[in-house]
N, CA, C and O atoms as a GROMACS GRO file, in nm:
protein
  604
    1MET      N    1   2.237   0.780  -6.588
    1MET     CA    2   2.221   0.768  -6.458
    1MET      C    3   2.209   0.623  -6.431
    1MET      O    4   2.150   0.544  -6.504
    2ARG      N    5   2.270   0.596  -6.322
    2ARG     CA    6   2.275   0.449  -6.272
    2ARG      C    7   2.161   0.422  -6.180
    2ARG      O    8   2.134   0.494  -6.084
    3GLN      N    9   2.094   0.316  -6.213
    3GLN     CA   10   1.976   0.265  -6.138
    3GLN      C   11   2.018   0.182  -6.013
    3GLN      O   12   2.096   0.088  -6.026
    4ARG      N   13   1.968   0.215  -5.900
    4ARG     CA   14   2.003   0.144  -5.774
    4ARG      C   15   1.904   0.022  -5.769
    4ARG      O   16   1.787   0.028  -5.808
    5THR      N   17   1.961  -0.086  -5.720
    5THR     CA   18   1.877  -0.199  -5.692
    5THR      C   19   1.877  -0.229  -5.553
    5THR      O   20   1.982  -0.221  -5.490
    6TYR      N   21   1.769  -0.264  -5.498
    6TYR     CA   22   1.743  -0.294  -5.350
    6TYR      C   23   1.718  -0.438  -5.339
    6TYR      O   24   1.645  -0.499  -5.417
    7ILE      N   25   1.785  -0.494  -5.234
    7ILE     CA   26   1.766  -0.638  -5.216
    7ILE      C   27   1.696  -0.653  -5.080
    7ILE      O   28   1.745  -0.602  -4.979
    8LEU      N   29   1.590  -0.717  -5.080
    8LEU     CA   30   1.515  -0.747  -4.949
    8LEU      C   31   1.579  -0.847  -4.881
    8LEU      O   32   1.581  -0.958  -4.933
    9ARG      N   33   1.639  -0.827  -4.756
    9ARG     CA   34   1.703  -0.919  -4.684
    9ARG      C   35   1.614  -0.972  -4.576
    9ARG      O   36   1.574  -0.892  -4.492
   10LEU      N   37   1.582  -1.084  -4.567
   10LEU     CA   38   1.491  -1.146  -4.462
   10LEU      C   39   1.583  -1.207  -4.355
   10LEU      O   40   1.681  -1.275  -4.385
   11PRO      N   41   1.547  -1.179  -4.231
   11PRO     CA   42   1.636  -1.245  -4.127
   11PRO      C   43   1.617  -1.390  -4.121
   11PRO      O   44   1.511  -1.448  -4.143
   12ASN      N   45   1.731  -1.446  -4.089
   12ASN     CA   46   1.718  -1.597  -4.074
   12ASN      C   47   1.650  -1.628  -3.941
   12ASN      O   48   1.634  -1.542  -3.854
   13ALA      N   49   1.614  -1.750  -3.929
   13ALA     CA   50   1.538  -1.793  -3.802
   13ALA      C   51   1.631  -1.759  -3.677
   13ALA      O   52   1.580  -1.711  -3.575
   14ARG      N   53   1.750  -1.782  -3.684
   14ARG     CA   54   1.846  -1.763  -3.559
   14ARG      C   55   1.838  -1.616  -3.519
   14ARG      O   56   1.824  -1.588  -3.400
   15GLU      N   57   1.846  -1.522  -3.611
   15GLU     CA   58   1.834  -1.382  -3.578
   15GLU      C   59   1.702  -1.341  -3.526
   15GLU      O   60   1.691  -1.264  -3.431
   16ALA      N   61   1.600  -1.397  -3.592
   16ALA     CA   62   1.456  -1.365  -3.546
   16ALA      C   63   1.440  -1.412  -3.410
   16ALA      O   64   1.394  -1.336  -3.325
   17SER      N   65   1.476  -1.542  -3.380
   17SER     CA   66   1.454  -1.590  -3.251
   17SER      C   67   1.528  -1.520  -3.145
   17SER      O   68   1.474  -1.504  -3.035
   18ALA      N   69   1.653  -1.474  -3.169
   18ALA     CA   70   1.738  -1.400  -3.074
   18ALA      C   71   1.672  -1.258  -3.044
   18ALA      O   72   1.673  -1.205  -2.932
   19ARG      N   73   1.616  -1.204  -3.155
   19ARG     CA   74   1.556  -1.073  -3.136
   19ARG      C   75   1.427  -1.084  -3.044
   19ARG      O   76   1.400  -1.003  -2.956
   20LEU      N   77   1.355  -1.190  -3.075
   20LEU     CA   78   1.228  -1.214  -2.997
   20LEU      C   79   1.266  -1.248  -2.852
   20LEU      O   80   1.204  -1.196  -2.760
   21TRP      N   81   1.360  -1.328  -2.833
   21TRP     CA   82   1.399  -1.362  -2.690
   21TRP      C   83   1.444  -1.240  -2.619
   21TRP      O   84   1.406  -1.216  -2.505
   22GLY      N   85   1.530  -1.158  -2.688
   22GLY     CA   86   1.570  -1.036  -2.629
   22GLY      C   87   1.449  -0.946  -2.586
   22GLY      O   88   1.448  -0.894  -2.474
   23THR      N   89   1.353  -0.930  -2.668
   23THR     CA   90   1.244  -0.843  -2.638
   23THR      C   91   1.160  -0.899  -2.519
   23THR      O   92   1.118  -0.827  -2.428
   24MET      N   93   1.139  -1.037  -2.529
   24MET     CA   94   1.071  -1.104  -2.413
   24MET      C   95   1.147  -1.079  -2.284
   24MET      O   96   1.089  -1.042  -2.181
   25ARG      N   97   1.275  -1.098  -2.291
   25ARG     CA   98   1.357  -1.084  -2.168
   25ARG      C   99   1.350  -0.941  -2.105
   25ARG      O  100   1.342  -0.920  -1.984
   26ARG      N  101   1.354  -0.849  -2.198
   26ARG     CA  102   1.348  -0.706  -2.154
   26ARG      C  103   1.205  -0.676  -2.091
   26ARG      O  104   1.187  -0.604  -1.993
   27PHE      N  105   1.112  -0.737  -2.158
   27PHE     CA  106   0.960  -0.724  -2.104
   27PHE      C  107   0.940  -0.790  -1.962
   27PHE      O  108   0.879  -0.733  -1.872
   28ALA      N  109   0.993  -0.906  -1.952
   28ALA     CA  110   0.958  -0.986  -1.838
   28ALA      C  111   1.056  -0.953  -1.713
   28ALA      O  112   1.015  -0.953  -1.598
   29PHE      N  113   1.182  -0.927  -1.746
   29PHE     CA  114   1.276  -0.926  -1.636
   29PHE      C  115   1.350  -0.783  -1.614
   29PHE      O  116   1.435  -0.769  -1.526
   30ALA      N  117   1.314  -0.690  -1.692
   30ALA     CA  118   1.381  -0.558  -1.685
   30ALA      C  119   1.314  -0.485  -1.556
   30ALA      O  120   1.194  -0.502  -1.538
   31PRO      N  121   1.378  -0.414  -1.478
   31PRO     CA  122   1.329  -0.346  -1.359
   31PRO      C  123   1.214  -0.252  -1.418
   31PRO      O  124   1.228  -0.189  -1.523
   32ALA      N  125   1.105  -0.250  -1.342
   32ALA     CA  126   0.994  -0.164  -1.379
   32ALA      C  127   0.967  -0.076  -1.260
   32ALA      O  128   1.013  -0.103  -1.149
   33SER      N  129   0.892   0.033  -1.282
   33SER     CA  130   0.866   0.129  -1.184
   33SER      C  131   0.766   0.083  -1.086
   33SER      O  132   0.669   0.017  -1.124
   34ALA      N  133   0.784   0.113  -0.961
   34ALA     CA  134   0.688   0.063  -0.850
   34ALA      C  135   0.578   0.163  -0.830
   34ALA      O  136   0.487   0.138  -0.751
   35ARG      N  137   0.580   0.277  -0.900
   35ARG     CA  138   0.481   0.375  -0.872
   35ARG      C  139   0.342   0.331  -0.888
   35ARG      O  140   0.260   0.353  -0.799
   36PRO      N  141   0.308   0.265  -1.003
   36PRO     CA  142   0.171   0.217  -1.021
   36PRO      C  143   0.117   0.133  -0.907
   36PRO      O  144   0.004   0.148  -0.861
   37LEU      N  145   0.212   0.034  -0.858
   37LEU     CA  146   0.162  -0.047  -0.746
   37LEU      C  147   0.145   0.026  -0.618
   37LEU      O  148   0.057  -0.006  -0.538
   38ALA      N  149   0.236   0.132  -0.596
   38ALA     CA  150   0.226   0.215  -0.479
   38ALA      C  151   0.086   0.301  -0.483
   38ALA      O  152   0.016   0.318  -0.384
   39ALA      N  153   0.059   0.350  -0.605
   39ALA     CA  154  -0.068   0.419  -0.614
   39ALA      C  155  -0.195   0.332  -0.589
   39ALA      O  156  -0.294   0.376  -0.531
   40LEU      N  157  -0.184   0.211  -0.637
   40LEU     CA  158  -0.290   0.110  -0.612
   40LEU      C  159  -0.300   0.084  -0.465
   40LEU      O  160  -0.410   0.084  -0.410
   41ARG      N  161  -0.189   0.061  -0.400
   41ARG     CA  162  -0.185   0.030  -0.257
   41ARG      C  163  -0.235   0.142  -0.175
   41ARG      O  164  -0.309   0.117  -0.080
   42ILE      N  165  -0.201   0.261  -0.202
   42ILE     CA  166  -0.245   0.377  -0.130
   42ILE      C  167  -0.391   0.410  -0.149
   42ILE      O  168  -0.465   0.440  -0.056
   43GLY      N  169  -0.429   0.402  -0.280
   43GLY     CA  170  -0.575   0.422  -0.314
   43GLY      C  171  -0.662   0.320  -0.249
   43GLY      O  172  -0.764   0.357  -0.191
   44LEU      N  173  -0.627   0.189  -0.256
   44LEU     CA  174  -0.714   0.085  -0.192
   44LEU      C  175  -0.715   0.107  -0.051
   44LEU      O  176  -0.825   0.105   0.005
   45ALA      N  177  -0.600   0.132   0.025
   45ALA     CA  178  -0.605   0.140   0.171
   45ALA      C  179  -0.693   0.269   0.206
   45ALA      O  180  -0.766   0.269   0.306
   46SER      N  181  -0.684   0.369   0.129
   46SER     CA  182  -0.761   0.489   0.151
   46SER      C  183  -0.915   0.464   0.155
   46SER      O  184  -0.990   0.505   0.244
   47VAL      N  185  -0.951   0.387   0.042
   47VAL     CA  186  -1.094   0.362   0.020
   47VAL      C  187  -1.143   0.281   0.136
   47VAL      O  188  -1.248   0.310   0.193
   48LEU      N  189  -1.059   0.168   0.175
   48LEU     CA  190  -1.105   0.074   0.280
   48LEU      C  191  -1.114   0.136   0.412
   48LEU      O  192  -1.200   0.103   0.495
   49LEU      N  193  -1.012   0.240   0.434
   49LEU     CA  194  -1.018   0.319   0.554
   49LEU      C  195  -1.149   0.400   0.576
   49LEU      O  196  -1.208   0.405   0.684
   50VAL      N  197  -1.188   0.459   0.467
   50VAL     CA  198  -1.320   0.543   0.473
   50VAL      C  199  -1.426   0.445   0.500
   50VAL      O  200  -1.510   0.474   0.585
   51GLN      N  201  -1.432   0.323   0.431
   51GLN     CA  202  -1.539   0.235   0.452
   51GLN      C  203  -1.551   0.188   0.593
   51GLN      O  204  -1.661   0.177   0.648
   52ALA      N  205  -1.427   0.156   0.658
   52ALA     CA  206  -1.416   0.113   0.791
   52ALA      C  207  -1.471   0.233   0.888
   52ALA      O  208  -1.532   0.205   0.992
   53ALA      N  209  -1.448   0.355   0.851
   53ALA     CA  210  -1.502   0.472   0.938
   53ALA      C  211  -1.648   0.472   0.927
   53ALA      O  212  -1.717   0.504   1.024
   54LEU      N  213  -1.700   0.438   0.812
   54LEU     CA  214  -1.850   0.452   0.796
   54LEU      C  215  -1.915   0.331   0.863
   54LEU      O  216  -2.026   0.344   0.915
   55ILE      N  217  -1.855   0.220   0.865
   55ILE     CA  218  -1.914   0.095   0.921
   55ILE      C  219  -1.895   0.091   1.075
   55ILE      O  220  -1.976   0.029   1.144
   56ALA      N  221  -1.790   0.157   1.129
   56ALA     CA  222  -1.748   0.147   1.268
   56ALA      C  223  -1.878   0.173   1.372
   56ALA      O  224  -1.898   0.095   1.466
   57PRO      N  225  -1.958   0.282   1.349
   57PRO     CA  226  -2.061   0.306   1.444
   57PRO      C  227  -2.167   0.201   1.457
   57PRO      O  228  -2.232   0.192   1.561
   58ILE      N  229  -2.190   0.116   1.344
   58ILE     CA  230  -2.286   0.019   1.347
   58ILE      C  231  -2.224  -0.127   1.350
   58ILE      O  232  -2.296  -0.226   1.333
   59ALA      N  233  -2.098  -0.136   1.370
   59ALA     CA  234  -2.033  -0.274   1.372
   59ALA      C  235  -2.090  -0.372   1.456
   59ALA      O  236  -2.102  -0.488   1.416
   60SER      N  237  -2.130  -0.335   1.580
   60SER     CA  238  -2.196  -0.431   1.664
   60SER      C  239  -2.330  -0.481   1.627
   60SER      O  240  -2.367  -0.593   1.662
   61GLU      N  241  -2.406  -0.396   1.555
   61GLU     CA  242  -2.528  -0.433   1.491
   61GLU      C  243  -2.511  -0.531   1.387
   61GLU      O  244  -2.587  -0.628   1.380
   62LEU      N  245  -2.411  -0.511   1.302
   62LEU     CA  246  -2.388  -0.602   1.196
   62LEU      C  247  -2.323  -0.734   1.220
   62LEU      O  248  -2.352  -0.832   1.151
   63TYR      N  249  -2.230  -0.741   1.322
   63TYR     CA  250  -2.153  -0.847   1.339
   63TYR      C  251  -2.178  -0.937   1.476
   63TYR      O  252  -2.133  -1.050   1.492
   64SER      N  253  -2.255  -0.869   1.565
   64SER     CA  254  -2.275  -0.948   1.694
   64SER      C  255  -2.392  -1.034   1.684
   64SER      O  256  -2.480  -1.012   1.601
   65ARG      N  257  -2.396  -1.134   1.768
   65ARG     CA  258  -2.508  -1.232   1.776
   65ARG      C  259  -2.630  -1.169   1.823
   65ARG      O  260  -2.735  -1.230   1.803
   66SER      N  261  -2.633  -1.065   1.879
   66SER     CA  262  -2.748  -0.997   1.924
   66SER      C  263  -2.795  -0.874   1.833
   66SER      O  264  -2.875  -0.789   1.874
   67GLY      N  265  -2.739  -0.873   1.707
   67GLY     CA  266  -2.745  -0.766   1.620
   67GLY      C  267  -2.870  -0.789   1.519
   67GLY      O  268  -2.974  -0.840   1.562
   68ILE      N  269  -2.859  -0.755   1.409
   68ILE     CA  270  -2.958  -0.766   1.306
   68ILE      C  271  -3.008  -0.899   1.283
   68ILE      O  272  -3.129  -0.925   1.280
   69VAL      N  273  -2.909  -0.991   1.264
   69VAL     CA  274  -2.937  -1.133   1.254
   69VAL      C  275  -2.881  -1.201   1.380
   69VAL      O  276  -2.762  -1.192   1.407
   70GLN      N  277  -2.972  -1.272   1.460
   70GLN     CA  278  -2.937  -1.326   1.586
   70GLN      C  279  -2.866  -1.450   1.572
   70GLN      O  280  -2.869  -1.524   1.474
   71GLY      N  281  -2.797  -1.469   1.686
   71GLY     CA  282  -2.713  -1.593   1.721
   71GLY      C  283  -2.723  -1.715   1.633
   71GLY      O  284  -2.637  -1.735   1.547
   72GLN      N  285  -2.821  -1.796   1.651
   72GLN     CA  286  -2.822  -1.926   1.582
   72GLN      C  287  -2.837  -1.913   1.437
   72GLN      O  288  -2.776  -1.991   1.364
   73LEU      N  289  -2.908  -1.826   1.389
   73LEU     CA  290  -2.910  -1.800   1.235
   73LEU      C  291  -2.778  -1.762   1.186
   73LEU      O  292  -2.736  -1.809   1.080
   74LEU      N  293  -2.706  -1.675   1.262
   74LEU     CA  294  -2.577  -1.624   1.215
   74LEU      C  295  -2.476  -1.730   1.227
   74LEU      O  296  -2.387  -1.734   1.142
   75ASP      N  297  -2.478  -1.817   1.325
   75ASP     CA  298  -2.382  -1.925   1.335
   75ASP      C  299  -2.413  -2.045   1.251
   75ASP      O  300  -2.319  -2.111   1.205
   76GLY      N  301  -2.543  -2.080   1.226
   76GLY     CA  302  -2.578  -2.203   1.152
   76GLY      C  303  -2.581  -2.190   1.007
   76GLY      O  304  -2.603  -2.290   0.937
   77SER      N  305  -2.559  -2.071   0.953
   77SER     CA  306  -2.565  -2.053   0.808
   77SER      C  307  -2.428  -2.016   0.747
   77SER      O  308  -2.335  -1.987   0.822
   78GLY      N  309  -2.416  -2.017   0.626
   78GLY     CA  310  -2.284  -1.989   0.558
   78GLY      C  311  -2.210  -2.107   0.526
   78GLY      O  312  -2.244  -2.216   0.572
   79ALA      N  313  -2.107  -2.093   0.445
   79ALA     CA  314  -2.024  -2.202   0.403
   79ALA      C  315  -1.929  -2.238   0.514
   79ALA      O  316  -1.876  -2.153   0.586
   80LEU      N  317  -1.907  -2.372   0.527
   80LEU     CA  318  -1.826  -2.426   0.624
   80LEU      C  319  -1.671  -2.402   0.582
   80LEU      O  320  -1.632  -2.411   0.465
   81GLY      N  321  -1.591  -2.371   0.688
   81GLY     CA  322  -1.444  -2.359   0.657
   81GLY      C  323  -1.409  -2.214   0.643
   81GLY      O  324  -1.291  -2.179   0.658
   82PHE      N  325  -1.501  -2.129   0.615
   82PHE     CA  326  -1.461  -1.981   0.600
   82PHE      C  327  -1.459  -1.920   0.735
   82PHE      O  328  -1.537  -1.957   0.822
   83PRO      N  329  -1.367  -1.822   0.756
   83PRO     CA  330  -1.358  -1.760   0.889
   83PRO      C  331  -1.471  -1.662   0.908
   83PRO      O  332  -1.506  -1.589   0.815
   84ARG      N  333  -1.530  -1.658   1.030
   84ARG     CA  334  -1.630  -1.571   1.073
   84ARG      C  335  -1.598  -1.516   1.207
   84ARG      O  336  -1.518  -1.577   1.278
   85ILE      N  337  -1.658  -1.400   1.249
   85ILE     CA  338  -1.628  -1.345   1.372
   85ILE      C  339  -1.676  -1.430   1.484
   85ILE      O  340  -1.620  -1.426   1.593
   86GLY      N  341  -1.783  -1.509   1.458
   86GLY     CA  342  -1.841  -1.595   1.560
   86GLY      C  343  -1.734  -1.700   1.600
   86GLY      O  344  -1.730  -1.742   1.715
   87HIS      N  345  -1.650  -1.740   1.509
   87HIS     CA  346  -1.538  -1.843   1.546
   87HIS      C  347  -1.439  -1.778   1.650
   87HIS      O  348  -1.396  -1.841   1.746
   88LEU      N  349  -1.408  -1.652   1.623
   88LEU     CA  350  -1.322  -1.585   1.725
   88LEU      C  351  -1.394  -1.564   1.859
   88LEU      O  352  -1.333  -1.578   1.966
   89VAL      N  353  -1.518  -1.531   1.854
   89VAL     CA  354  -1.589  -1.506   1.971
   89VAL      C  355  -1.596  -1.627   2.054
   89VAL      O  356  -1.574  -1.619   2.175
   90ASP      N  357  -1.626  -1.749   1.993
   90ASP     CA  358  -1.628  -1.876   2.067
   90ASP      C  359  -1.489  -1.910   2.119
   90ASP      O  360  -1.475  -1.957   2.232
   91ALA      N  361  -1.383  -1.885   2.034
   91ALA     CA  362  -1.254  -1.922   2.084
   91ALA      C  363  -1.211  -1.841   2.199
   91ALA      O  364  -1.151  -1.895   2.291
   92LEU      N  365  -1.239  -1.710   2.200
   92LEU     CA  366  -1.185  -1.620   2.300
   92LEU      C  367  -1.283  -1.608   2.420
   92LEU      O  368  -1.246  -1.546   2.520
   93SER      N  369  -1.408  -1.664   2.414
   93SER     CA  370  -1.492  -1.657   2.528
   93SER      C  371  -1.447  -1.739   2.636
   93SER      O  372  -1.484  -1.715   2.751
   94ARG      N  373  -1.360  -1.848   2.605
   94ARG     CA  374  -1.304  -1.937   2.706
   94ARG      C  375  -1.213  -1.863   2.792
   94ARG      O  376  -1.187  -1.905   2.905
   95PHE      N  377  -1.158  -1.746   2.744
   95PHE     CA  378  -1.057  -1.665   2.819
   95PHE      C  379  -1.129  -1.543   2.887
   95PHE      O  380  -1.061  -1.461   2.949
   96GLY      N  381  -1.251  -1.530   2.878
   96GLY     CA  382  -1.327  -1.436   2.938
   96GLY      C  383  -1.339  -1.301   2.858
   96GLY      O  384  -1.370  -1.195   2.912
   97VAL      N  385  -1.312  -1.312   2.729
   97VAL     CA  386  -1.327  -1.197   2.645
   97VAL      C  387  -1.473  -1.196   2.593
   97VAL      O  388  -1.526  -1.297   2.548
   98ASP      N  389  -1.532  -1.083   2.600
   98ASP     CA  390  -1.675  -1.070   2.558
   98ASP      C  391  -1.683  -1.043   2.412
   98ASP      O  392  -1.582  -1.010   2.350
   99GLU      N  393  -1.797  -1.056   2.353
   99GLU     CA  394  -1.824  -1.046   2.208
   99GLU      C  395  -1.790  -0.902   2.160
   99GLU      O  396  -1.732  -0.887   2.052
  100SER      N  397  -1.825  -0.793   2.238
  100SER     CA  398  -1.806  -0.666   2.179
  100SER      C  399  -1.661  -0.623   2.191
  100SER      O  400  -1.622  -0.528   2.124
  101SER      N  401  -1.579  -0.690   2.274
  101SER     CA  402  -1.435  -0.670   2.275
  101SER      C  403  -1.364  -0.731   2.161
  101SER      O  404  -1.265  -0.680   2.108
  102VAL      N  405  -1.422  -0.852   2.123
  102VAL     CA  406  -1.366  -0.921   2.007
  102VAL      C  407  -1.397  -0.849   1.876
  102VAL      O  408  -1.308  -0.845   1.790
  103ILE      N  409  -1.510  -0.795   1.854
  103ILE     CA  410  -1.550  -0.712   1.746
  103ILE      C  411  -1.473  -0.587   1.737
  103ILE      O  412  -1.429  -0.549   1.628
  104ALA      N  413  -1.453  -0.519   1.850
  104ALA     CA  414  -1.372  -0.400   1.848
  104ALA      C  415  -1.224  -0.435   1.824
  104ALA      O  416  -1.160  -0.358   1.752
  105GLY      N  417  -1.169  -0.531   1.869
  105GLY     CA  418  -1.034  -0.578   1.852
  105GLY      C  419  -1.013  -0.604   1.711
  105GLY      O  420  -0.916  -0.554   1.655
  106VAL      N  421  -1.102  -0.683   1.646
  106VAL     CA  422  -1.086  -0.720   1.501
  106VAL      C  423  -1.097  -0.590   1.434
  106VAL      O  424  -1.009  -0.568   1.351
  107GLY      N  425  -1.182  -0.504   1.452
  107GLY     CA  426  -1.188  -0.368   1.384
  107GLY      C  427  -1.058  -0.291   1.408
  107GLY      O  428  -1.012  -0.226   1.314
  108VAL      N  429  -1.002  -0.294   1.515
  108VAL     CA  430  -0.874  -0.215   1.537
  108VAL      C  431  -0.763  -0.279   1.462
  108VAL      O  432  -0.679  -0.208   1.407
  109LEU      N  433  -0.757  -0.412   1.457
  109LEU     CA  434  -0.656  -0.476   1.388
  109LEU      C  435  -0.676  -0.445   1.233
  109LEU      O  436  -0.578  -0.426   1.161
  110TYR      N  437  -0.797  -0.441   1.187
  110TYR     CA  438  -0.822  -0.401   1.044
  110TYR      C  439  -0.778  -0.275   1.010
  110TYR      O  440  -0.713  -0.259   0.906
  111VAL      N  441  -0.808  -0.168   1.096
  111VAL     CA  442  -0.773  -0.031   1.077
  111VAL      C  443  -0.614  -0.025   1.080
  111VAL      O  444  -0.555   0.032   0.989
  112LEU      N  445  -0.551  -0.082   1.180
  112LEU     CA  446  -0.404  -0.069   1.180
  112LEU      C  447  -0.334  -0.139   1.070
  112LEU      O  448  -0.228  -0.094   1.027
  113SER      N  449  -0.392  -0.253   1.017
  113SER     CA  450  -0.332  -0.319   0.898
  113SER      C  451  -0.355  -0.228   0.771
  113SER      O  452  -0.268  -0.222   0.683
  114LEU      N  453  -0.462  -0.164   0.764
  114LEU     CA  454  -0.487  -0.066   0.640
  114LEU      C  455  -0.397   0.053   0.663
  114LEU      O  456  -0.341   0.102   0.565
  115ALA      N  457  -0.379   0.103   0.781
  115ALA     CA  458  -0.290   0.214   0.794
  115ALA      C  459  -0.153   0.174   0.760
  115ALA      O  460  -0.085   0.252   0.693
  116GLY      N  461  -0.102   0.056   0.799
  116GLY     CA  462   0.030   0.002   0.764
  116GLY      C  463   0.041  -0.004   0.619
  116GLY      O  464   0.145   0.034   0.564
  117LEU      N  465  -0.065  -0.054   0.547
  117LEU     CA  466  -0.065  -0.057   0.399
  117LEU      C  467  -0.057   0.079   0.328
  117LEU      O  468   0.011   0.097   0.227
  118LEU      N  469  -0.130   0.176   0.389
  118LEU     CA  470  -0.139   0.309   0.341
  118LEU      C  471   0.008   0.379   0.351
  118LEU      O  472   0.054   0.445   0.257
  119LEU      N  473   0.072   0.360   0.467
  119LEU     CA  474   0.206   0.422   0.493
  119LEU      C  475   0.320   0.346   0.434
  119LEU      O  476   0.433   0.393   0.430
  120GLY      N  477   0.288   0.219   0.383
  120GLY     CA  478   0.393   0.136   0.326
  120GLY      C  479   0.483   0.065   0.431
  120GLY      O  480   0.595   0.024   0.398
  121TRP      N  481   0.436   0.051   0.552
  121TRP     CA  482   0.501  -0.019   0.653
  121TRP      C  483   0.480  -0.167   0.654
  121TRP      O  484   0.366  -0.210   0.676
  122GLU      N  485   0.585  -0.252   0.631
  122GLU     CA  486   0.575  -0.396   0.625
  122GLU      C  487   0.449  -0.432   0.533
  122GLU      O  488   0.353  -0.496   0.575
  123THR      N  489   0.459  -0.384   0.407
  123THR     CA  490   0.343  -0.391   0.317
  123THR      C  491   0.293  -0.530   0.292
  123THR      O  492   0.171  -0.546   0.278
  124ARG      N  493   0.375  -0.632   0.284
  124ARG     CA  494   0.333  -0.771   0.267
  124ARG      C  495   0.261  -0.817   0.387
  124ARG      O  496   0.153  -0.873   0.370
  125LEU      N  497   0.308  -0.801   0.508
  125LEU     CA  498   0.238  -0.837   0.627
  125LEU      C  499   0.107  -0.756   0.644
  125LEU      O  500   0.001  -0.808   0.680
  126SER      N  501   0.121  -0.621   0.616
  126SER     CA  502  -0.008  -0.545   0.635
  126SER      C  503  -0.110  -0.576   0.535
  126SER      O  504  -0.228  -0.573   0.568
  127ALA      N  505  -0.073  -0.609   0.404
  127ALA     CA  506  -0.166  -0.646   0.301
  127ALA      C  507  -0.235  -0.791   0.338
  127ALA      O  508  -0.354  -0.812   0.318
  128ALA      N  509  -0.150  -0.880   0.390
  128ALA     CA  510  -0.204  -1.019   0.423
  128ALA      C  511  -0.302  -1.009   0.538
  128ALA      O  512  -0.407  -1.073   0.537
  129CYS      N  513  -0.267  -0.929   0.639
  129CYS     CA  514  -0.358  -0.912   0.754
  129CYS      C  515  -0.477  -0.837   0.714
  129CYS      O  516  -0.586  -0.875   0.757
  130ALA      N  517  -0.470  -0.731   0.633
  130ALA     CA  518  -0.574  -0.659   0.590
  130ALA      C  519  -0.680  -0.749   0.512
  130ALA      O  520  -0.801  -0.744   0.532
  131TRP      N  521  -0.618  -0.831   0.422
  131TRP     CA  522  -0.699  -0.918   0.338
  131TRP      C  523  -0.779  -1.020   0.426
  131TRP      O  524  -0.899  -1.040   0.410
  132PHE      N  525  -0.703  -1.079   0.517
  132PHE     CA  526  -0.771  -1.178   0.596
  132PHE      C  527  -0.880  -1.122   0.686
  132PHE      O  528  -0.989  -1.178   0.696
  133VAL      N  529  -0.849  -1.015   0.747
  133VAL     CA  530  -0.958  -0.948   0.828
  133VAL      C  531  -1.075  -0.911   0.749
  133VAL      O  532  -1.190  -0.933   0.790
  134HIS      N  533  -1.049  -0.851   0.629
  134HIS     CA  534  -1.160  -0.808   0.540
  134HIS      C  535  -1.239  -0.926   0.499
  134HIS      O  536  -1.362  -0.920   0.501
  135PHE      N  537  -1.175  -1.038   0.462
  135PHE     CA  538  -1.234  -1.158   0.425
  135PHE      C  539  -1.327  -1.203   0.533
  135PHE      O  540  -1.441  -1.243   0.507
  136THR      N  541  -1.278  -1.197   0.655
  136THR     CA  542  -1.350  -1.248   0.778
  136THR      C  543  -1.477  -1.157   0.795
  136THR      O  544  -1.588  -1.204   0.818
  137PHE      N  545  -1.452  -1.030   0.782
  137PHE     CA  546  -1.583  -0.943   0.781
  137PHE      C  547  -1.681  -0.976   0.677
  137PHE      O  548  -1.801  -0.985   0.701
  138MET      N  549  -1.628  -0.994   0.561
  138MET     CA  550  -1.717  -1.008   0.448
  138MET      C  551  -1.790  -1.149   0.463
  138MET      O  552  -1.910  -1.156   0.436
  139MET      N  553  -1.725  -1.250   0.501
  139MET     CA  554  -1.790  -1.385   0.526
  139MET      C  555  -1.894  -1.369   0.635
  139MET      O  556  -2.000  -1.430   0.622
  140THR      N  557  -1.873  -1.291   0.741
  140THR     CA  558  -1.974  -1.278   0.840
  140THR      C  559  -2.085  -1.197   0.794
  140THR      O  560  -2.199  -1.227   0.830
  141ALA      N  561  -2.061  -1.086   0.709
  141ALA     CA  562  -2.160  -1.002   0.664
  141ALA      C  563  -2.250  -1.089   0.550
  141ALA      O  564  -2.372  -1.076   0.542
  142ARG      N  565  -2.180  -1.168   0.474
  142ARG     CA  566  -2.240  -1.246   0.367
  142ARG      C  567  -2.333  -1.343   0.445
  142ARG      O  568  -2.446  -1.360   0.399
  143THR      N  569  -2.298  -1.405   0.556
  143THR     CA  570  -2.392  -1.493   0.627
  143THR      C  571  -2.507  -1.422   0.677
  143THR      O  572  -2.620  -1.470   0.671
  144ALA      N  573  -2.480  -1.297   0.730
  144ALA     CA  574  -2.590  -1.211   0.786
  144ALA      C  575  -2.684  -1.165   0.672
  144ALA      O  576  -2.805  -1.165   0.693
  145CYS      N  577  -2.638  -1.127   0.557
  145CYS     CA  578  -2.714  -1.091   0.450
  145CYS      C  579  -2.806  -1.210   0.390
  145CYS      O  580  -2.920  -1.190   0.349
  146SER      N  581  -2.748  -1.322   0.388
  146SER     CA  582  -2.816  -1.443   0.338
  146SER      C  583  -2.921  -1.487   0.428
  146SER      O  584  -3.024  -1.537   0.382
  147CYS      N  585  -2.900  -1.472   0.560
  147CYS     CA  586  -3.008  -1.504   0.659
  147CYS      C  587  -3.118  -1.406   0.652
  147CYS      O  588  -3.235  -1.444   0.650
  148ALA      N  589  -3.082  -1.274   0.648
  148ALA     CA  590  -3.189  -1.174   0.650
  148ALA      C  591  -3.279  -1.188   0.517
  148ALA      O  592  -3.400  -1.162   0.518
  149SER      N  593  -3.215  -1.226   0.415
  149SER     CA  594  -3.301  -1.233   0.291
  149SER      C  595  -3.384  -1.364   0.290
  149SER      O  596  -3.471  -1.379   0.204
  150ARG      N  597  -3.360  -1.455   0.376
  150ARG     CA  598  -3.447  -1.571   0.379
  150ARG      C  599  -3.575  -1.552   0.465
  150ARG      O  600  -3.674  -1.624   0.451
  151ARG      N  601  -3.567  -1.452   0.552
  151ARG     CA  602  -3.681  -1.418   0.639
  151ARG      C  603  -3.800  -1.390   0.574
  151ARG      O  604  -3.901  -1.361   0.639
   0.00000   0.00000   0.00000
């Protein structure tokens, strides 16, 4: 019987780098499924819409200057440069828009942008708008919470 001999063939550097580059190219540039991002978008919008529905009845108590934390404390605290609802109230009061209308309008804008995100309508615009309004609400609430804890 004849004995077989096996030769171990190691790839040269050029073959190994070509194989590695091909693997990296397929990983980075091959089309991927959009389903995981759609599930994340729909889930996040759903949770934030439920949160908005729970906050809506007490929004004026949380975000107005006559609410839990009053005017000067709410306006004078917090980090400079971050958007707060008080900035919008000051800007729109020149045009005769009252504070409760501003809070309601910002809330409606938030809910509409979340609904657009949920339904997939203009998702980049809806996401940017929802993020900015959510950030504004959180900066205002952060200011209110930090003021209330100092009392």
